[in-house]
C-alpha positions in Angstrom: 47.1 13.3 -19.6 44.1 11.9 -20.6 40.8 13.5 -18.7 38.2 11.1 -18.3 34.5 12.1 -18.6 32.4 11.6 -16.3 29.8 10.1 -18.2 32.2 7.3 -19.0 32.2 6.8 -14.7 28.6 7.1 -14.8 27.9 4.1 -17.5 30.5 2.0 -15.5 28.5 2.4 -12.8 25.3 1.6 -14.6 27.2 -1.3 -16.4 28.0 -2.7 -13.0 24.5 -2.1 -11.7 22.5 -3.8 -15.1 25.2 -6.7 -14.6 24.5 -7.2 -10.8 20.6 -7.0 -11.6 21.6 -10.3 -13.5 24.0 -12.0 -11.6 22.2 -11.6 -8.5 18.9 -13.8 -8.7 21.4 -16.6 -10.0 23.8 -16.6 -7.1 23.9 -19.9 -5.4 20.7 -20.7 -7.4 20.7 -24.7 -9.7 22.7 -23.3 -12.7 23.6 -25.0 -15.7 27.4 -24.9 -16.1 29.5 -25.7 -19.2 32.5 -26.1 -20.1 34.8 -23.7 -21.9 37.3 -24.7 -24.2 39.9 -23.7 -21.2 37.8 -26.2 -19.0 36.9 -22.9 -16.8 32.7 -23.0 -15.9 30.7 -20.8 -17.6 26.9 -20.5 -17.0 23.9 -18.3 -17.6 25.1 -15.1 -15.5 28.4 -14.8 -16.9 26.8 -14.5 -20.4 23.5 -12.9 -19.6 25.3 -10.0 -17.6 28.1 -9.3 -20.2 25.2 -8.7 -22.6 23.1 -6.3 -20.3 26.7 -4.3 -19.9 27.4 -4.2 -24.0 23.8 -3.2 -24.5 24.2 -0.4 -21.8 27.6 0.8 -23.6 27.1 0.2 -27.1 23.7 2.4 -26.4 25.6 5.2 -24.5 28.8 5.4 -26.9 27.8 3.5 -29.9 31.4 4.7 -31.2 33.6 2.8 -28.7 34.8 -0.4 -28.7 34.0 -3.7 -26.8 35.7 -6.4 -25.8 34.4 -9.0 -23.0 35.0 -12.3 -22.1 32.1 -14.2 -23.5 31.7 -12.6 -26.4 34.7 -11.4 -27.9 35.9 -8.0 -29.3 33.9 -5.4 -31.2 35.7 -2.4 -32.8 38.8 -3.3 -31.0 40.7 -0.5 -32.9 38.2 2.2 -31.2 40.2 5.2 -29.6 38.0 3.9 -26.7 37.7 0.4 -25.5 35.3 -1.1 -22.9 36.9 -4.4 -21.6 34.3 -6.6 -19.7 34.5 -9.7 -17.4 31.0 -10.2 -16.5 32.0 -12.7 -13.6 35.6 -12.5 -12.6 35.9 -15.5 -10.2 33.0 -18.0 -11.9 34.1 -20.5 -9.5 33.5 -18.9 -7.0 30.4 -17.7 -7.9 29.6 -21.6 -9.1 30.7 -22.9 -5.8 28.2 -20.2 -3.8 31.5 -18.0 -2.5 31.0 -14.3 -2.8 34.1 -13.3 -3.6 33.3 -12.7 -7.5 33.3 -9.7 -9.3 32.6 -8.0 -12.3 35.4 -6.2 -13.7 34.7 -3.3 -15.9 37.5 -1.6 -17.6 38.1 1.6 -20.2 41.1 2.3 -22.3 42.1 5.3 -24.3 44.6 3.5 -27.0 45.0 0.6 -25.5 46.2 2.2 -21.7 43.6 1.5 -18.5 42.2 5.0 -17.7 39.0 3.8 -15.9 38.4 0.6 -13.6 35.7 -1.1 -11.6 35.6 -3.5 -9.4 32.2 -4.4 -8.0 31.4 -7.8 -6.2 27.6 -7.7 -6.6 27.3 -10.7 -4.0 29.0 -8.2 -0.8 28.1 -4.9 -2.2 31.3 -3.2 -2.5 32.8 -1.3 -5.3 36.0 0.4 -6.4 36.8 3.1 -9.0 39.6 3.8 -10.6 40.3 6.8 -12.6 44.1 7.9 -14.5 44.9 11.0 -12.4 42.3 10.3 -9.6 42.4 9.1 -5.9 40.0 5.5 -6.0 37.1 5.3 -4.4 35.7 2.8 -2.2 32.2 2.0 -0.9 31.0 -0.6 1.2 28.5 -1.6 3.9 31.0 -2.3 6.2 33.2 1.4 5.6 36.8 1.7 4.2 39.2 4.2 2.2 41.0 2.8 -0.4 44.6 3.8 0.4 47.7 0.6 -0.3 49.7 0.8 3.1 53.3 1.1 3.3 55.8 -2.1 2.6 59.4 -1.6 2.9 60.7 -4.9 1.5 59.2 -8.2 0.4 60.0 -9.6 3.2 57.1 -7.8 5.3 55.0 -8.4 2.5 51.4 -10.1 2.5 51.6 -12.2 -0.8 48.1 -13.2 -2.6 47.5 -15.1 -5.8 44.3 -16.9 -7.2 46.0 -20.3 -7.4 49.4 -22.1 -7.9 47.8 -23.9 -10.6 47.4 -21.1 -12.8 51.4 -21.0 -13.7 52.7 -22.6 -16.8 56.0 -24.5 -15.7 58.1 -21.5 -16.7 56.9 -18.9 -14.6 56.6 -21.5 -11.2 60.2 -21.4 -10.3 59.6 -17.2 -10.4 56.5 -17.3 -8.2 58.4 -19.8 -5.6 61.1 -17.7 -5.1 58.6 -14.5 -4.4 56.6 -17.0 -2.4 59.9 -17.9 -0.2 60.8 -14.3 0.1 57.3 -13.3 1.4 56.0 -13.0 5.0 53.3 -15.2 3.9 51.1 -16.0 1.1 47.3 -16.1 0.9 45.4 -18.0 -1.9 42.0 -17.6 -3.7 39.8 -14.0 -4.1 40.4 -13.7 -8.0 40.1 -9.3 -8.4 38.8 -9.3 -4.7 42.7 -9.5 -4.0 43.5 -6.6 -6.1 40.9 -4.7 -4.1 42.4 -5.5 -0.7 45.7 -4.4 -2.1 44.1 -1.0 -2.7 42.6 -1.4 0.7 45.8 -2.0 2.3 45.5 -5.3 3.6 47.6 -7.4 1.1 51.2 -5.8 -0.3 51.9 -7.7 -3.3 49.9 -9.9 -5.9 51.4 -11.8 -8.6 49.8 -14.2 -11.3 49.9 -15.3 -15.1 47.9 -16.5 -17.8 45.4 -13.4 -17.3 43.7 -12.2 -20.3 42.9 -8.2 -20.8 39.7 -8.0 -19.7 41.5 -10.0 -16.4 43.3 -6.7 -15.8 42.3 -3.5 -17.6 39.9 -3.1 -14.7 42.9 -3.6 -11.9 45.2 -1.2 -13.3 43.3 2.6 -12.0 42.0 1.0 -9.0 45.4 0.1 -7.9 47.4 3.0 -9.2 44.7 5.4 -7.8 45.1 4.0 -4.2 48.9 4.5 -4.1 50.1 1.3 -5.8 51.5 0.1 -9.3 50.3 -2.7 -11.8 52.8 -4.0 -14.3 54.2 -7.3 -15.9 56.4 -9.6 -14.4 59.3 -7.1 -16.2 58.1 -4.0 -14.2 57.1 -2.7 -17.8 53.2 -1.2 -18.1 50.9 -3.6 -19.1 49.2 -3.5 -22.5 47.2 -5.7 -25.1 50.1 -7.5 -26.2 51.3 -8.2 -22.7 52.1 -12.0 -21.8 49.6 -12.2 -19.0 51.5 -12.1 -16.5 50.5 -9.5 -13.6 52.5 -8.2 -11.0 50.7 -5.8 -8.4 52.5 -4.0 -6.0 50.7 -1.8 -3.1 53.9 0.5 -1.9 55.8 1.2 -5.5 59.2 0.6 -3.3 58.3 -3.1 -3.6 58.6 -3.4 -7.6 62.5 -3.4 -8.1 62.2 -6.5 -5.7 59.5 -8.4 -6.8 60.3 -8.1 -10.3 64.0 -9.4 -9.7 62.6 -12.2 -7.5 59.9 -13.3 -10.5 62.5 -12.5 -13.0 65.3 -14.9 -11.8 
């Protein structure tokens, strides 16, 4: 297993800190919101936070690659690749909901080995490192540990929005939704943090980009869960954007079967 240099973890935390310094003053302020090509809102907070993170990481690791949602890839072929989403949940951000997050992932030869979920609006942070237990910090306390769940019928299912699914993906999700005990909507990356805290059992989403999931894999798996594609295979930069996370690995075959029919 690849050893993760503590300097990488320190840099991820520092990057989250500088992103938060950009984001917090703009939260619930009068923002100029533009429309990107996919019609999702983008603000000066997204761009400013990503630029701040890029500058810090570029300065500390000039031979590493960078790939962010707002400014695209830079040396994406590098052995170590930082994948950044300055504000995951921009719609929550621009409507004053504090459940948006900053995502910082580090891939080693395409494999997610370090992930950080930071909630700058509420002061919570998850840090996942391959081969280590996930760490969680919150003013409210708590520990990162997924809970046992014997079957999908007992599971709390979460998803950001039913509108995220392509038509071909909706039947599979509806089968999973019908089998689960309950479904809750919203949360973006926060749902995966809640799964790592043992409060949610399954998250299934689609149309996810690498910056949406790269940081989530080490966080969830370091808390005892699994993150894969809908086919149960590990996520890669070539994956199709369909993401499945389970807190109890025993759920994975059943969930994959429901999603795939």
